[in-house]
Legacy VTK file of the C-alpha trace (Angstrom):
# vtk DataFile Version 3.0
C-alpha trace
ASCII
DATASET POLYDATA
POINTS 746 float
-3.119 23.322 27.853
-5.283 20.981 29.886
-8.383 22.572 28.395
-7.193 21.901 24.836
-6.386 18.251 25.529
-9.850 17.707 26.972
-11.370 18.214 23.543
-9.051 15.750 21.805
-11.887 13.242 21.471
-13.539 15.351 18.752
-10.595 14.913 16.335
-11.953 11.767 14.614
-15.533 13.037 14.476
-15.020 16.425 12.812
-14.897 15.004 9.220
-17.782 12.567 9.903
-20.732 14.917 9.085
-19.733 15.069 5.411
-20.446 11.404 4.504
-23.566 11.444 6.687
-24.983 14.603 5.094
-24.112 13.441 1.577
-25.878 10.144 2.188
-28.965 11.783 3.685
-29.017 14.413 0.936
-28.820 11.837 -1.847
-31.598 9.877 -0.164
-34.014 12.753 0.525
-33.003 15.533 -1.890
-31.000 13.862 -4.684
-31.391 16.617 -7.291
-30.462 19.493 -4.986
-27.544 17.535 -3.506
-26.114 16.796 -6.941
-26.576 20.374 -8.125
-24.670 21.687 -5.092
-21.995 19.032 -5.244
-19.037 21.455 -5.318
-20.203 22.695 -1.920
-19.363 19.324 -0.377
-15.724 19.482 -1.467
-15.379 22.928 0.153
-16.910 21.667 3.386
-14.666 18.588 3.368
-11.578 20.779 3.057
-12.875 23.159 5.727
-13.540 20.454 8.327
-10.203 18.743 7.705
-8.481 22.123 8.022
-10.064 22.530 11.462
-8.656 19.132 12.468
-5.238 20.156 11.138
-5.193 23.384 13.153
-6.289 21.521 16.276
-3.590 18.855 15.726
-0.869 21.459 15.181
-1.918 23.225 18.371
-1.655 19.987 20.343
1.747 19.282 18.794
3.113 22.698 19.763
1.940 22.155 23.322
3.621 18.744 23.385
6.910 20.173 22.133
6.805 22.858 24.804
5.706 20.657 27.715
6.917 17.115 26.777
3.619 15.683 28.027
1.299 12.797 27.197
-2.445 13.012 27.808
-4.890 10.110 27.990
-8.562 10.045 28.867
-10.694 6.884 29.071
-14.216 6.011 30.111
-15.758 2.627 30.849
-17.921 1.066 28.198
-18.470 -2.539 29.363
-18.012 -3.654 32.979
-18.638 -7.280 33.981
-17.057 -8.737 37.117
-13.299 -8.627 36.517
-13.624 -7.593 32.875
-13.667 -3.912 31.971
-13.551 -2.543 28.428
-12.726 1.126 28.195
-12.788 3.554 25.307
-10.824 6.771 25.149
-8.168 8.746 23.341
-4.414 9.125 23.674
-2.533 12.280 22.684
1.210 11.691 22.456
3.925 12.552 19.897
3.060 9.566 17.685
-0.616 10.588 17.620
0.133 14.207 16.798
2.598 13.278 14.034
0.123 10.949 12.368
-2.799 13.359 12.712
-0.797 16.174 11.111
0.242 13.883 8.231
-3.323 12.694 7.684
-4.799 16.176 7.693
-2.156 18.046 5.678
-1.902 15.439 2.936
-5.659 14.898 3.091
-6.389 18.593 2.517
-4.077 18.694 -0.500
-5.677 15.556 -1.930
-9.208 16.909 -1.452
-8.351 20.188 -3.200
-6.685 18.240 -5.991
-9.633 15.840 -6.289
-12.150 18.646 -6.750
-10.833 19.128 -10.271
-9.483 15.639 -10.937
-12.851 13.995 -10.194
-15.011 16.854 -11.528
-16.170 14.909 -14.582
-16.849 11.689 -12.686
-20.484 10.756 -12.160
-19.666 9.440 -8.683
-18.164 12.742 -7.500
-20.274 12.861 -4.338
-19.635 9.219 -3.520
-15.905 9.903 -3.734
-16.034 12.690 -1.142
-18.311 10.622 1.097
-15.764 7.799 1.074
-12.923 10.234 1.711
-14.695 11.770 4.695
-15.376 8.379 6.243
-11.789 7.310 5.609
-10.452 10.434 7.351
-12.658 9.672 10.358
-11.480 6.052 10.489
-7.809 6.938 10.181
-7.953 9.694 12.786
-9.825 7.343 15.115
-7.089 4.751 14.615
-4.204 7.042 15.563
-5.978 8.497 18.617
-7.040 5.111 20.048
-6.006 4.350 23.609
-6.253 0.545 23.567
-5.889 -2.454 21.283
-9.603 -3.181 20.861
-10.281 0.392 19.790
-7.372 0.217 17.349
-8.747 -3.006 15.897
-12.201 -1.486 15.339
-10.826 1.501 13.438
-8.273 -0.774 11.748
-11.131 -2.687 10.155
-12.966 0.514 9.215
-9.835 1.742 7.451
-9.679 -1.574 5.603
-13.312 -1.215 4.569
-12.681 2.316 3.249
-9.655 1.025 1.369
-11.827 -1.652 -0.241
-14.409 0.939 -1.295
-11.850 3.420 -2.627
-9.717 0.914 -4.530
-12.868 -0.429 -6.167
-14.312 3.055 -6.686
-14.611 2.383 -10.430
-16.121 -1.043 -9.756
-17.477 -1.367 -13.302
-13.886 -1.927 -14.429
-13.026 -5.609 -13.975
-9.440 -4.784 -12.976
-10.599 -2.386 -10.250
-13.136 -4.905 -8.935
-10.481 -7.627 -8.796
-7.970 -5.250 -7.172
-10.246 -4.311 -4.280
-11.070 -7.972 -3.670
-7.382 -8.858 -3.695
-6.613 -6.083 -1.207
-9.511 -7.175 1.003
-8.533 -10.864 1.072
-4.817 -10.190 1.597
-5.490 -7.819 4.477
-7.916 -10.288 6.046
-4.998 -12.687 6.462
-3.007 -10.136 8.421
-6.029 -8.855 10.332
-6.910 -12.349 11.532
-3.394 -12.664 12.922
-3.735 -9.237 14.529
-6.956 -10.262 16.298
-5.381 -13.468 17.618
-2.336 -11.546 18.816
-4.475 -8.983 20.632
-6.400 -11.747 22.404
-3.128 -13.464 23.276
-1.706 -10.347 24.915
-4.952 -9.874 26.834
-4.644 -13.443 28.113
-1.094 -12.679 29.272
-1.657 -9.260 30.842
-5.428 -9.011 31.391
-5.580 -5.533 29.846
-6.087 -3.872 26.462
-4.925 -0.404 27.610
-1.476 0.538 26.338
-0.093 1.929 29.571
-1.228 -1.031 31.694
-0.297 -3.482 28.960
3.288 -2.206 28.701
3.830 -2.075 32.454
2.391 -5.521 33.230
4.094 -7.171 30.270
7.528 -5.713 31.075
7.208 -6.855 34.689
6.286 -10.383 33.581
9.254 -10.491 31.213
11.604 -9.119 33.891
10.423 -11.696 36.436
10.478 -14.476 33.809
6.855 -15.383 34.576
5.640 -15.838 31.007
6.298 -18.444 28.324
8.736 -16.892 25.845
7.510 -19.050 22.950
3.893 -18.004 23.466
4.864 -14.354 23.828
6.877 -14.491 20.602
3.946 -16.132 18.818
1.509 -13.434 19.987
3.883 -10.654 18.954
4.376 -12.281 15.561
0.610 -12.473 15.025
0.212 -8.782 15.870
3.043 -7.964 13.493
1.236 -9.899 10.735
-1.450 -7.207 10.732
1.208 -4.541 10.175
2.815 -6.635 7.419
-0.445 -6.791 5.457
-1.487 -3.167 5.964
1.942 -1.727 5.133
2.486 -4.055 2.148
5.520 -5.829 3.562
6.794 -9.107 2.165
5.127 -11.598 1.770
1.702 -9.839 1.966
2.674 -7.012 -0.396
0.924 -8.351 -3.499
-2.201 -6.183 -3.132
-0.465 -2.790 -3.312
0.441 -2.549 -7.041
-3.034 -3.747 -8.066
-4.578 -1.123 -5.771
-3.383 1.504 -8.262
-6.569 0.774 -10.232
-8.300 3.264 -7.949
-8.323 7.015 -8.677
-4.892 8.647 -8.424
-5.830 10.889 -5.442
-6.621 7.693 -3.546
-3.151 6.387 -4.324
-1.647 9.645 -3.064
-3.589 9.588 0.204
-4.054 6.019 1.397
-1.291 4.245 -0.545
1.494 6.730 0.142
0.862 8.814 3.228
-1.792 7.354 5.515
-3.285 3.868 5.242
-0.106 2.000 4.339
1.559 3.922 7.155
-0.927 2.353 9.594
1.259 -0.747 9.858
4.269 1.406 10.707
2.110 3.251 13.242
1.019 -0.020 14.875
4.588 -1.301 15.266
5.703 2.102 16.582
2.795 2.168 19.034
3.627 -1.324 20.336
7.403 -0.947 20.247
7.590 -1.059 24.100
6.197 -4.610 23.809
8.361 -5.715 20.912
11.599 -4.226 22.179
11.812 -6.720 25.067
11.378 -9.663 22.657
14.676 -9.911 20.738
13.447 -12.512 18.265
10.577 -10.281 17.163
12.835 -7.251 16.744
15.183 -9.313 14.589
12.231 -10.638 12.605
10.869 -7.117 12.044
14.231 -5.915 10.766
14.550 -8.996 8.525
11.128 -8.436 6.953
12.018 -4.774 6.540
15.292 -5.378 4.699
13.703 -8.018 2.429
10.938 -5.575 1.549
13.457 -2.787 0.943
15.351 -4.809 -1.651
12.339 -6.565 -3.188
10.348 -3.369 -3.702
13.301 -1.645 -5.362
14.007 -4.518 -7.760
10.331 -4.815 -8.717
10.202 -1.097 -9.586
13.144 -1.305 -12.014
11.257 -2.224 -15.195
7.687 -1.116 -14.536
5.966 0.657 -17.421
2.905 1.851 -15.484
3.867 5.057 -13.677
1.578 4.406 -10.707
2.690 0.803 -10.255
6.300 1.957 -10.266
5.489 4.427 -7.495
3.593 1.683 -5.636
6.651 -0.579 -5.547
8.700 2.441 -4.494
6.291 2.990 -1.597
6.673 -0.645 -0.630
10.472 -0.283 -0.547
10.408 2.924 1.505
8.004 1.381 4.010
10.567 -1.397 4.283
13.146 1.201 5.354
10.794 2.361 8.113
10.171 -1.215 9.254
13.907 -1.894 9.209
14.500 1.146 11.410
11.845 0.012 13.900
13.349 -3.471 13.998
16.743 -1.950 14.742
15.208 0.082 17.573
15.706 3.388 15.713
12.337 4.817 16.692
13.216 8.390 15.792
14.642 7.478 12.370
11.557 5.472 11.431
9.135 8.267 12.289
11.358 10.844 10.618
11.333 8.863 7.370
7.575 8.358 7.746
7.128 12.145 7.732
9.489 12.970 4.875
8.366 10.094 2.676
4.671 10.929 3.133
5.029 14.383 1.621
7.502 13.365 -1.084
5.505 10.365 -2.252
2.197 12.251 -2.107
3.826 14.844 -4.369
4.956 12.135 -6.792
1.552 10.445 -6.887
-0.303 13.707 -7.452
2.285 14.587 -10.095
1.640 11.279 -11.824
-2.075 12.063 -11.670
-1.410 15.377 -13.380
0.514 13.539 -16.104
-2.284 10.989 -16.520
-4.867 13.775 -16.609
-2.942 15.628 -19.312
-2.412 12.491 -21.411
-6.053 11.422 -21.174
-7.104 14.707 -22.762
-5.449 13.572 -26.002
-7.744 11.922 -28.504
-7.175 8.197 -28.698
-5.509 7.809 -25.311
-7.227 5.267 -23.108
-6.627 5.234 -19.320
-4.213 2.341 -19.767
-2.110 4.160 -22.367
-2.062 7.347 -20.302
-0.288 5.544 -17.444
2.306 3.838 -19.654
5.612 5.688 -19.415
6.840 4.042 -22.619
4.217 6.042 -24.529
5.205 9.321 -22.865
8.249 11.545 -23.075
8.808 15.173 -23.949
6.195 16.525 -21.542
8.515 19.193 -20.102
7.462 22.011 -22.405
3.761 21.151 -22.099
3.405 20.681 -18.322
6.448 22.504 -16.825
4.996 23.033 -13.331
4.128 19.357 -12.999
7.577 18.465 -14.320
9.418 20.668 -11.805
7.415 19.477 -8.813
7.794 15.850 -9.920
11.551 16.390 -10.241
11.588 17.795 -6.710
9.908 14.665 -5.354
12.210 12.492 -7.459
15.389 14.083 -6.083
14.003 13.873 -2.547
13.330 10.160 -2.872
16.799 9.703 -4.394
18.240 11.132 -1.176
19.778 14.286 -2.610
20.516 17.001 -0.023
18.981 19.176 1.274
15.591 17.694 0.322
13.377 15.928 2.859
14.100 12.232 2.377
17.855 12.801 2.400
17.901 13.551 6.114
15.753 10.614 7.197
17.129 7.962 4.839
20.713 8.921 5.673
19.921 8.497 9.353
18.509 5.004 8.756
21.567 4.025 6.714
23.908 5.242 9.462
21.983 3.299 12.107
22.043 0.150 9.950
25.858 0.119 9.936
25.757 -0.100 13.731
23.157 -2.890 13.651
24.298 -5.320 10.944
26.911 -5.025 8.212
24.922 -7.243 5.834
21.721 -5.250 6.358
23.670 -2.012 5.938
25.157 -3.114 2.610
21.735 -4.142 1.281
20.119 -0.895 2.464
22.976 1.144 0.976
22.814 -0.670 -2.383
19.030 -0.297 -2.457
19.451 3.465 -2.037
21.295 3.385 -5.363
18.544 1.282 -6.939
15.985 3.775 -5.645
17.800 6.652 -7.311
18.045 4.630 -10.526
14.410 3.579 -10.914
12.809 6.819 -9.731
15.024 8.909 -12.026
14.274 6.464 -14.844
10.583 7.187 -14.314
11.236 10.916 -14.484
13.294 10.623 -17.695
10.798 8.351 -19.435
7.921 10.641 -18.561
9.238 14.153 -19.070
12.458 14.172 -21.080
12.936 13.774 -24.821
10.593 14.884 -27.614
6.873 14.225 -27.628
6.339 15.007 -31.311
8.287 14.925 -34.546
6.409 17.915 -35.956
3.423 19.871 -34.705
3.370 22.311 -37.560
0.037 23.320 -39.041
-2.062 20.746 -37.183
-5.067 23.087 -37.110
-7.257 22.309 -40.099
-5.522 19.017 -40.839
-7.046 15.656 -40.169
-4.069 14.164 -38.378
-0.924 15.117 -36.519
1.947 12.659 -36.236
4.327 12.183 -33.391
6.219 9.301 -31.892
7.517 7.797 -28.699
10.534 5.545 -28.421
10.745 2.544 -26.141
13.991 2.410 -24.249
14.037 -1.338 -23.821
15.617 -2.101 -27.173
16.109 -1.258 -30.824
14.439 -2.134 -34.091
12.947 -0.769 -37.277
10.478 2.078 -37.133
7.005 1.670 -38.580
5.467 4.275 -40.839
1.733 4.784 -40.561
-0.347 5.717 -43.564
-3.674 7.503 -43.752
-5.574 4.245 -43.353
-4.090 3.766 -39.888
-6.616 3.121 -37.112
-6.348 3.108 -33.336
-7.114 -0.611 -33.278
-4.112 -1.158 -35.563
-1.948 0.786 -33.135
-3.232 -1.275 -30.231
-2.365 -4.457 -32.090
1.149 -3.184 -32.757
1.623 -2.322 -29.089
0.159 -5.522 -27.725
2.396 -7.590 -29.954
5.451 -6.029 -28.395
5.125 -5.210 -24.705
1.644 -6.119 -23.465
2.323 -9.799 -23.989
4.647 -11.736 -21.743
7.090 -12.476 -24.561
10.370 -10.636 -23.976
13.336 -9.857 -26.170
16.962 -9.018 -25.512
17.842 -5.384 -25.109
18.746 -3.660 -28.406
16.387 -5.791 -30.454
12.950 -4.385 -29.704
12.609 -0.630 -30.132
9.190 0.623 -31.112
9.188 3.857 -33.101
5.440 4.124 -33.495
3.977 7.097 -35.332
0.487 7.836 -34.060
-2.243 9.969 -35.665
-3.958 12.526 -33.503
-7.123 14.449 -34.298
-7.629 18.124 -33.580
-9.602 19.554 -30.679
-12.962 17.923 -30.032
-15.435 17.459 -27.172
-16.886 14.351 -25.612
-19.254 14.309 -22.677
-18.264 17.870 -21.672
-14.633 16.830 -21.375
-12.106 18.544 -23.613
-9.717 16.507 -25.718
-6.681 18.056 -27.349
-4.020 16.965 -29.784
-1.326 17.729 -27.199
-1.004 17.431 -23.396
-1.621 20.525 -21.306
-1.128 21.712 -17.735
-4.119 21.042 -15.417
-6.116 23.739 -13.665
-4.845 25.735 -10.704
-6.809 23.621 -8.225
-4.599 20.678 -9.211
-1.368 22.688 -9.399
-1.808 24.339 -5.978
-1.433 21.060 -3.989
1.642 20.181 -6.068
3.300 23.485 -5.158
2.422 23.187 -1.452
3.675 19.609 -1.255
6.780 20.755 -3.116
7.427 23.266 -0.311
6.952 20.495 2.275
9.414 18.354 0.343
11.925 21.194 0.423
11.685 22.160 4.070
10.091 19.411 6.189
13.431 17.666 6.602
14.659 20.646 8.605
12.674 19.507 11.660
15.135 16.665 12.155
18.462 18.365 11.418
20.810 16.917 14.074
22.800 20.104 14.702
23.338 22.431 17.614
24.241 25.909 16.432
25.222 28.680 18.847
23.496 26.950 21.731
20.241 26.497 19.823
19.143 22.894 19.260
17.827 22.628 15.697
16.583 19.067 16.190
12.900 19.818 16.718
11.884 16.215 16.081
13.925 14.825 18.987
12.387 17.346 21.347
8.965 16.465 19.977
9.544 12.743 20.551
11.061 13.113 24.026
8.084 11.558 25.930
8.042 8.515 23.641
11.823 8.126 23.758
11.734 8.269 27.555
9.070 5.548 27.533
11.487 3.331 25.599
14.309 4.145 28.035
16.502 5.251 25.133
18.793 8.209 24.755
18.157 10.911 22.227
20.702 11.148 19.445
23.398 13.657 20.252
23.933 16.648 18.000
26.867 16.410 15.601
29.130 18.918 13.908
29.341 19.525 10.168
32.520 17.488 9.705
31.020 14.378 11.295
27.806 14.845 9.342
29.583 15.168 5.987
31.695 12.109 6.727
28.591 10.012 7.427
26.693 11.181 4.360
29.387 10.710 1.716
28.517 7.077 1.041
24.730 7.548 0.866
24.919 10.602 -1.403
27.544 8.935 -3.596
25.416 5.835 -4.245
22.419 8.079 -4.984
24.364 10.074 -7.562
25.668 6.828 -9.057
22.097 5.578 -9.544
21.091 8.890 -11.149
24.134 8.777 -13.444
23.374 5.242 -14.634
19.720 6.118 -15.240
20.760 9.206 -17.208
23.311 7.184 -19.180
20.734 4.585 -20.201
17.530 6.580 -20.491
18.215 10.239 -21.176
16.726 11.011 -24.640
16.743 11.730 -27.471
18.992 8.881 -28.620
21.658 8.402 -25.983
19.999 5.226 -24.692
20.176 3.563 -28.091
23.720 4.756 -28.629
24.846 3.566 -25.201
23.223 0.166 -25.635
24.959 -0.030 -29.020
28.222 0.937 -27.342
27.854 -1.800 -24.727
26.904 -4.350 -27.347
29.787 -3.326 -29.622
32.226 -3.717 -26.744
30.863 -7.137 -25.846
30.365 -8.098 -29.515
29.103 -11.603 -30.124
30.236 -14.322 -27.809
29.896 -15.643 -24.264
30.092 -12.147 -22.695
27.326 -10.816 -24.945
25.136 -13.840 -24.184
25.765 -13.401 -20.448
24.928 -9.681 -20.694
21.661 -10.399 -22.477
20.744 -13.057 -19.943
21.425 -10.742 -17.015
19.460 -7.839 -18.489
16.524 -10.029 -19.474
16.628 -11.808 -16.130
16.386 -8.504 -14.269
13.641 -7.305 -16.605
11.593 -10.505 -16.279
12.059 -10.538 -12.493
10.780 -6.963 -12.219
8.046 -7.080 -14.855
6.634 -10.379 -13.522
6.778 -9.152 -9.886
9.428 -11.685 -8.884
6.941 -14.424 -9.872
5.438 -14.163 -6.381
1.926 -13.514 -7.689
2.209 -16.531 -9.993
3.416 -18.652 -7.090
0.496 -17.563 -4.930
-1.939 -18.209 -7.762
-0.674 -21.715 -8.377
-0.079 -22.760 -4.782
-2.612 -21.004 -2.573
-5.359 -20.092 -5.023
-4.999 -23.335 -6.963
-4.697 -25.347 -3.767
-7.796 -23.764 -2.250
-9.749 -24.400 -5.428
-8.565 -28.013 -5.473
-9.558 -28.407 -1.841
-12.955 -26.868 -2.637
-13.474 -29.335 -5.479
-12.469 -32.225 -3.203
-14.822 -30.988 -0.482
-17.594 -30.593 -3.042
-17.022 -34.152 -4.271
-16.987 -35.498 -0.696
-20.181 -33.613 0.159
-22.055 -34.636 -3.003
-20.839 -38.215 -3.328
-20.075 -39.328 0.235
-22.285 -37.322 2.608
-25.220 -36.980 0.226
-24.537 -40.512 -1.031
-24.901 -41.992 2.439
-28.080 -40.011 3.087
-29.581 -40.884 -0.270
-28.377 -44.479 0.054
-30.151 -44.926 3.377
-33.340 -43.627 1.829
-33.035 -45.920 -1.217
-32.270 -48.958 0.943
-35.253 -48.252 3.191
-37.397 -47.831 0.122
-36.438 -51.250 -1.275
-36.720 -52.918 2.136
-40.165 -51.446 2.560
-41.143 -52.602 -0.908
-39.927 -56.129 -0.082
-41.560 -56.278 3.351
-44.964 -55.201 2.084
-45.226 -58.484 0.173
-44.468 -60.490 3.343
-47.421 -59.109 5.245
-50.503 -61.330 4.745
-52.806 -59.706 7.264
-52.804 -62.721 9.699
-52.100 -61.838 13.349
-50.774 -65.312 14.164
-48.037 -64.933 11.520
-47.033 -61.566 12.926
-46.801 -63.030 16.457
-44.696 -65.932 15.199
-42.141 -63.643 13.531
-42.079 -61.342 16.559
-41.431 -64.153 19.028
-38.777 -65.615 16.762
-36.856 -62.288 16.585
-37.151 -61.803 20.361
-35.889 -65.336 21.033
-32.881 -64.850 18.755
-32.069 -61.532 20.431
-32.327 -63.041 23.941
-30.143 -65.977 22.927
-27.410 -63.716 21.543
-27.588 -61.505 24.608
-27.289 -64.533 26.943
-24.266 -65.885 25.077
-22.475 -62.535 25.172
-23.240 -62.008 28.849
-22.045 -65.523 29.849
-19.235 -66.049 27.331
-16.915 -67.106 30.207
-19.273 -70.043 30.992
-18.966 -71.410 27.452
-15.200 -70.990 27.459
LINES 1 747
746 0 1 2 3 4 5 6 7 8 9 10 11 12 13 14 15 16 17 18 19 20 21 22 23 24 25 26 27 28 29 30 31 32 33 34 35 36 37 38 39 40 41 42 43 44 45 46 47 48 49 50 51 52 53 54 55 56 57 58 59 60 61 62 63 64 65 66 67 68 69 70 71 72 73 74 75 76 77 78 79 80 81 82 83 84 85 86 87 88 89 90 91 92 93 94 95 96 97 98 99 100 101 102 103 104 105 106 107 108 109 110 111 112 113 114 115 116 117 118 119 120 121 122 123 124 125 126 127 128 129 130 131 132 133 134 135 136 137 138 139 140 141 142 143 144 145 146 147 148 149 150 151 152 153 154 155 156 157 158 159 160 161 162 163 164 165 166 167 168 169 170 171 172 173 174 175 176 177 178 179 180 181 182 183 184 185 186 187 188 189 190 191 192 193 194 195 196 197 198 199 200 201 202 203 204 205 206 207 208 209 210 211 212 213 214 215 216 217 218 219 220 221 222 223 224 225 226 227 228 229 230 231 232 233 234 235 236 237 238 239 240 241 242 243 244 245 246 247 248 249 250 251 252 253 254 255 256 257 258 259 260 261 262 263 264 265 266 267 268 269 270 271 272 273 274 275 276 277 278 279 280 281 282 283 284 285 286 287 288 289 290 291 292 293 294 295 296 297 298 299 300 301 302 303 304 305 306 307 308 309 310 311 312 313 314 315 316 317 318 319 320 321 322 323 324 325 326 327 328 329 330 331 332 333 334 335 336 337 338 339 340 341 342 343 344 345 346 347 348 349 350 351 352 353 354 355 356 357 358 359 360 361 362 363 364 365 366 367 368 369 370 371 372 373 374 375 376 377 378 379 380 381 382 383 384 385 386 387 388 389 390 391 392 393 394 395 396 397 398 399 400 401 402 403 404 405 406 407 408 409 410 411 412 413 414 415 416 417 418 419 420 421 422 423 424 425 426 427 428 429 430 431 432 433 434 435 436 437 438 439 440 441 442 443 444 445 446 447 448 449 450 451 452 453 454 455 456 457 458 459 460 461 462 463 464 465 466 467 468 469 470 471 472 473 474 475 476 477 478 479 480 481 482 483 484 485 486 487 488 489 490 491 492 493 494 495 496 497 498 499 500 501 502 503 504 505 506 507 508 509 510 511 512 513 514 515 516 517 518 519 520 521 522 523 524 525 526 527 528 529 530 531 532 533 534 535 536 537 538 539 540 541 542 543 544 545 546 547 548 549 550 551 552 553 554 555 556 557 558 559 560 561 562 563 564 565 566 567 568 569 570 571 572 573 574 575 576 577 578 579 580 581 582 583 584 585 586 587 588 589 590 591 592 593 594 595 596 597 598 599 600 601 602 603 604 605 606 607 608 609 610 611 612 613 614 615 616 617 618 619 620 621 622 623 624 625 626 627 628 629 630 631 632 633 634 635 636 637 638 639 640 641 642 643 644 645 646 647 648 649 650 651 652 653 654 655 656 657 658 659 660 661 662 663 664 665 666 667 668 669 670 671 672 673 674 675 676 677 678 679 680 681 682 683 684 685 686 687 688 689 690 691 692 693 694 695 696 697 698 699 700 701 702 703 704 705 706 707 708 709 710 711 712 713 714 715 716 717 718 719 720 721 722 723 724 725 726 727 728 729 730 731 732 733 734 735 736 737 738 739 740 741 742 743 744 745
C-alpha cells in the first residue's frame, strides 16, 4: 500500500501530455496532426482511464485501511518562511478524483462524435486535457497556496471552454461574464488565505487545522477577524459553485458545447466550491457564524435555483438552474455539519446530472440535423415534443436521470437527498420546510422538461414526405392557448422566426390560456451541408454518444447503493461511511448509525410524497397531447371571470416572469454594478481630462503667456536687470523679517 501511495503525485500529470503534444503537433506538423485527429481522442480516453484505475486502487486501499497519506517537499525556504508543495490522498481526494475521471471518460467518448464536425476538434481535446490536469491537481493539493494555483488554472480552462465558440457573440460574452464573476470570489479567496496564514503561520492543512483549533480553544485570536477571513475564503466557493449571489454566470455558461456543460458545469468544476468547503470544514466548524452563514447561503440557493428553473425554455439553462439548486443542497448540508450527506449528494448528483446534460446534448444533436433548425431552436423545449419514438434510448436514459433528480427510490439521488432532508429537520424547522418544498419544485420542473421534450406528437403527418417539397408538423406551446396559424407554400423560415419572436422571444408576456402557438413548419427532405447530414426528422445519435448515456444510466441506478444506511445479517452495507471514516474522525463526529427498514420508511415518506406530488402536477399541466390545454381551461372555467381569475392570472404570470427574467437579479446587477462602474469610469475620465490634464495644460499656457509678456520687458540693459533683481530681493527680505519678528510689531 505504501508503494502505491508514493506514486500519487503523478495523478494530475498523466493527462497533461495530450494538450502539450497537440500544441507541438499543430505547430510543427499541422497537416499530419489534423489528419490523425481521432487518435488524440483515443489517447485522451486512455490516459484518463489510467488515472481512474489508479484512483480506484487508492480508494480501495483507503476503505480497507482507513488511512490518510501526505507527502510534501520544500520549494521556497527563507528564514522563518517555508513554502512546500506536495499531495494529499484522503477520502475526499479519492472521491473527487474518481468523479473527475469517470465522468471525464464518458464525456470524452461522447465528444468524439459530438464534436466530430467541428473545425476546432483538436483544440477541444487540448482544452479538456489541460482542464483534467488542473482539476486533478486541485483535489490532490496539500496546502492552500497549491489549491489557489490550480483553482486559477481551472478558472482559466473554464473561460476557454465556455468561450470555445468565441465567434458567437453570446459565447464570447458568457465566458467574460464567468471570468469576471469568478474573479470577485477568487479575490476574496486570496485575501482569506493570506489572513489564515497571518493567524497560523502555515499554509499546510494539517498544521493549519491544529494551530487554528488551539488558538480558538485558548481564545487567543480575534473572533471578528477570523470570521472575516473565513467569509472571504467562502466567497471563492460561492463564485465557483454558483451560489447566490454570484450564481449569474452559470446559465450563460451553457453557450459552450454540451459536453463541457456535462463535465465542468455538472460534475467537476462547479463542485470545486463544495470541495473547498469540505476540505476546510475543520476550520469552519469551530466558527459558528460561518457555519450558519454557509447553511443560509445554501438554502437561499436551493430555493432560488428551483424557482428560476420553473419556466425556462432552453433545455440546458433549465438544467443549469437545477445544478445551482442541487449545489445549494450540498452547501446546506456542509453548513449543517452533515459532511457525509454533502459528499454523498455530490457523488449521486454528479452522475445523474451528467446523464441529463449528455441526454440534452443528444436531443440538441438530433434536432440540429433537421433542416431549418438553428442551434437556438434546437435547445428550445417549446419547439420539441414527441421525440420518444425517434430517439428512444436517449428518452429512457433521460427519464432515468429525471426520476433520480426527482428523488424517486431506488435511484441515486433519492438516498442522498433524503439524508439531507432528514438532517435539516434536526437543524432548523424553517430550513427543513424550504428544503422539503424545494424537493417538490425540483420534481415539478425536471419532469416538466422531460414532458416538453419527449412526450406528445412531433408531427401531424409524415406520410409520403419522400419526393415532396415539404413536410408539415407542429409543436404546441404549453404556456397558453390561441388560434393556430396555417402556413401556405410561400412560407419561409424568416416568416417562422418572425412569428416565434413576436410571441416568446420578446419580453412581453401574456396570461396563461391566451397565447398558444400552433405553428406548422415546412421541412425539406434529406440533404447535405458541409459533410453533415440533415434530415426531415430527428434520429438517434451514433453508438459513441449512446454508450456514455447507458454507462451513466447504470451509475444513476446503482451508485446510491454505496451509502445505504443498513446493517443486514451483520454486514454493514454503508460503504460510504467506512470510506469517510478518516475524515469523520478528523471532525470528531460520529458516523451515522445503521437503521432498520421501518425507521427508514418512516423518514422517507415525506420526501417521496412531495416528489410524487411535483411529478403529478407537472403531468397534470404538461402531459400532451391536449391535457394541458384542457386542464388550464378547467381551472379557468372554475375560476370564471372575477377577482379569483385575476388573482390566478397574476400569480401565474408573476411566477413565470420571476423565473424567465432570472428573478431580475441580472437586471439589478446591470443597472447597479455595471451601470455604477460605467458612471464612475465616466466621472474618472472627466476628472482626468478636465481637472488633471486641465491643470497641467493650464500651467503650460500660463507660463507661455507670462514668457510672452516678460520678453517685452527685457531691454538688454544690465543696470535695469540689477535694479529689478535688487528690488525683488529687498521685498523678499522685508517680508521674511516681518514674519520672523511679528511679535515685535504686535
